[in-house]
MDTraj code that builds the backbone (N, CA, C; nanometers):
import mdtraj as md
import numpy as np

residues = "MET ASP THR TYR LEU PRO TYR LEU VAL LEU LEU VAL SER ILE ILE VAL GLY VAL ILE ILE VAL LYS LYS ALA VAL GLY CYS LEU LEU LYS THR VAL LEU LEU LEU ILE VAL VAL ALA LEU LEU ALA ALA TYR TYR PHE TYR CYS ARG".split()
xyz = np.array([
    [3.5364, 1.4718, 0.5408],
    [3.4600, 1.3911, 0.5311],
    [3.3153, 1.3899, 0.5305],
    [3.2743, 1.4745, 0.6525],
    [3.1300, 1.4787, 0.6581],
    [3.0147, 1.4552, 0.4972],
    [3.0766, 1.5214, 0.3918],
    [2.9640, 1.5426, 0.2879],
    [3.0082, 1.4612, 0.2408],
    [3.0856, 1.3356, 0.2160],
    [3.0239, 1.1861, 0.1324],
    [2.9056, 1.0847, 0.2550],
    [2.9389, 1.1487, 0.3610],
    [2.8431, 1.0364, 0.4141],
    [2.6908, 1.0109, 0.3872],
    [2.6508, 1.1038, 0.3302],
    [2.5212, 1.0933, 0.2953],
    [2.4923, 1.0557, 0.2112],
    [2.6136, 1.0308, 0.0843],
    [2.5963, 0.9916, -0.0374],
    [2.6830, 0.7972, -0.0084],
    [2.7403, 0.8165, 0.0481],
    [2.7786, 0.6793, 0.1287],
    [2.6219, 0.5781, 0.1696],
    [2.6055, 0.6407, 0.2677],
    [2.4233, 0.5838, 0.3342],
    [2.3461, 0.5454, 0.1967],
    [2.3685, 0.6556, 0.1231],
    [2.2384, 0.6349, 0.0477],
    [2.2972, 0.5417, -0.0996],
    [2.4081, 0.5231, -0.1194],
    [2.4415, 0.4211, -0.2052],
    [2.4817, 0.2916, -0.1565],
    [2.4530, 0.2850, -0.0369],
    [2.4805, 0.1177, 0.0954],
    [2.3231, 0.0660, 0.0502],
    [2.2192, 0.1862, 0.0716],
    [2.0791, 0.1618, 0.0732],
    [2.0126, 0.1172, -0.1011],
    [2.1187, 0.2221, -0.1676],
    [2.0607, 0.1291, -0.3554],
    [2.0882, 0.0030, -0.3331],
    [2.2353, -0.0559, -0.2658],
    [2.2673, -0.1570, -0.3249],
    [2.1711, -0.2648, -0.2735],
    [2.1233, -0.2197, -0.1318],
    [2.0716, -0.3363, -0.0305],
    [1.9120, -0.3902, -0.0795],
    [1.8599, -0.2233, -0.1560],
    [1.7321, -0.2472, -0.1610],
    [1.7651, -0.3365, -0.3143],
    [1.8582, -0.3350, -0.3780],
    [1.8479, -0.3896, -0.5254],
    [1.8994, -0.5527, -0.4889],
    [1.9182, -0.6080, -0.4250],
    [1.9586, -0.7452, -0.3784],
    [1.8338, -0.7437, -0.3027],
    [1.7420, -0.7272, -0.2287],
    [1.5855, -0.7258, -0.1599],
    [1.5116, -0.7751, -0.2392],
    [1.4692, -0.6698, -0.3601],
    [1.4101, -0.6829, -0.4762],
    [1.4546, -0.7750, -0.5404],
    [1.5590, -0.8152, -0.5968],
    [1.6381, -0.9510, -0.7057],
    [1.5389, -1.0457, -0.6045],
    [1.5980, -1.1097, -0.4902],
    [1.5088, -1.1865, -0.4584],
    [1.3677, -1.2044, -0.4285],
    [1.3195, -1.1351, -0.4028],
    [1.1212, -1.0897, -0.3842],
    [1.1200, -1.1637, -0.5236],
    [1.1786, -1.0700, -0.6742],
    [1.1361, -1.1078, -0.7618],
    [1.2044, -1.2213, -0.8202],
    [1.2756, -1.3155, -0.7667],
    [1.3169, -1.4447, -0.8139],
    [1.1950, -1.5406, -0.7462],
    [1.1440, -1.4847, -0.6455],
    [1.0833, -1.5953, -0.5446],
    [0.9395, -1.5799, -0.6167],
    [0.9005, -1.4563, -0.6152],
    [0.7757, -1.4949, -0.6798],
    [0.7408, -1.4812, -0.8421],
    [0.8641, -1.5145, -0.8943],
    [0.8905, -1.5587, -1.0177],
    [0.8854, -1.7242, -1.0510],
    [0.8970, -1.7548, -0.9491],
    [0.9055, -1.9304, -0.9278],
    [0.8171, -1.9471, -0.9323],
    [0.7178, -1.9079, -0.7579],
    [0.6403, -1.9302, -0.7517],
    [0.5044, -1.9091, -0.8709],
    [0.5401, -1.8079, -0.9896],
    [0.4103, -1.8178, -1.0654],
    [0.4468, -1.9669, -1.1609],
    [0.5932, -1.9701, -1.1721],
    [0.5691, -2.0439, -1.2976],
    [0.5231, -2.1518, -1.2606],
    [0.5291, -2.2333, -1.1014],
    [0.5029, -2.3272, -1.0395],
    [0.3284, -2.3391, -1.0159],
    [0.3088, -2.1926, -1.0387],
    [0.1151, -2.2040, -1.0287],
    [0.0963, -2.2271, -1.2197],
    [0.1997, -2.1955, -1.2815],
    [0.1482, -2.2365, -1.4461],
    [0.1590, -2.3724, -1.4498],
    [0.2786, -2.4110, -1.4359],
    [0.2630, -2.5912, -1.4267],
    [0.1575, -2.6722, -1.3834],
    [0.1141, -2.6117, -1.2487],
    [0.0116, -2.7109, -1.1788],
    [-0.1310, -2.6831, -1.3094],
    [-0.1377, -2.5696, -1.2997],
    [-0.2924, -2.5253, -1.3572],
    [-0.2770, -2.6055, -1.5212],
    [-0.1213, -2.6244, -1.5698],
    [-0.1467, -2.6815, -1.6860],
    [-0.1294, -2.8587, -1.6759],
    [-0.1056, -2.8973, -1.6270],
    [-0.1246, -2.9688, -1.5409],
    [-0.2993, -3.0928, -1.5220],
    [-0.3326, -2.9565, -1.4311],
    [-0.4379, -2.9809, -1.3918],
    [-0.5485, -2.9782, -1.5480],
    [-0.5170, -2.8815, -1.6594],
    [-0.6059, -2.8887, -1.7357],
    [-0.5759, -3.0310, -1.8552],
    [-0.4837, -3.0602, -1.8428],
    [-0.4367, -3.1974, -1.8883],
    [-0.4980, -3.3145, -1.8438],
    [-0.5354, -3.3434, -1.7193],
    [-0.5405, -3.4091, -1.6434],
    [-0.7264, -3.4424, -1.6662],
    [-0.7938, -3.2815, -1.6639],
    [-0.9637, -3.2818, -1.7174],
    [-0.9738, -3.3052, -1.8160],
    [-0.9024, -3.2495, -1.9148],
    [-0.9415, -3.2652, -2.0436],
    [-0.8974, -3.3540, -2.1169],
    [-0.7899, -3.4112, -2.0864],
    [-0.7110, -3.5441, -2.1433],
    [-0.7321, -3.7115, -2.0931],
    [-0.8764, -3.7136, -1.9925],
    [-0.8634, -3.8990, -2.0030],
    [-0.9784, -3.9618, -2.0017],
])
top = md.Topology()
chain = top.add_chain()
for i, resn in enumerate(residues, 1):
    res = top.add_residue(resn, chain, resSeq=i)
    for name in ("N", "CA", "C"):
        top.add_atom(name, md.element.get_by_symbol(name[0]), res)
traj = md.Trajectory(xyz[None], top)
């Protein structure tokens, strides 16, 4: 059983890492999209009034 322990730890680490990266990327993507929408609304306000 000792030979499987490093592989099990590595597998759990990879799974946790992927989950954390997915959450960070999702949050970052939402922030970027929000900034784009705000910039478009500001441009529309300044150029089309």
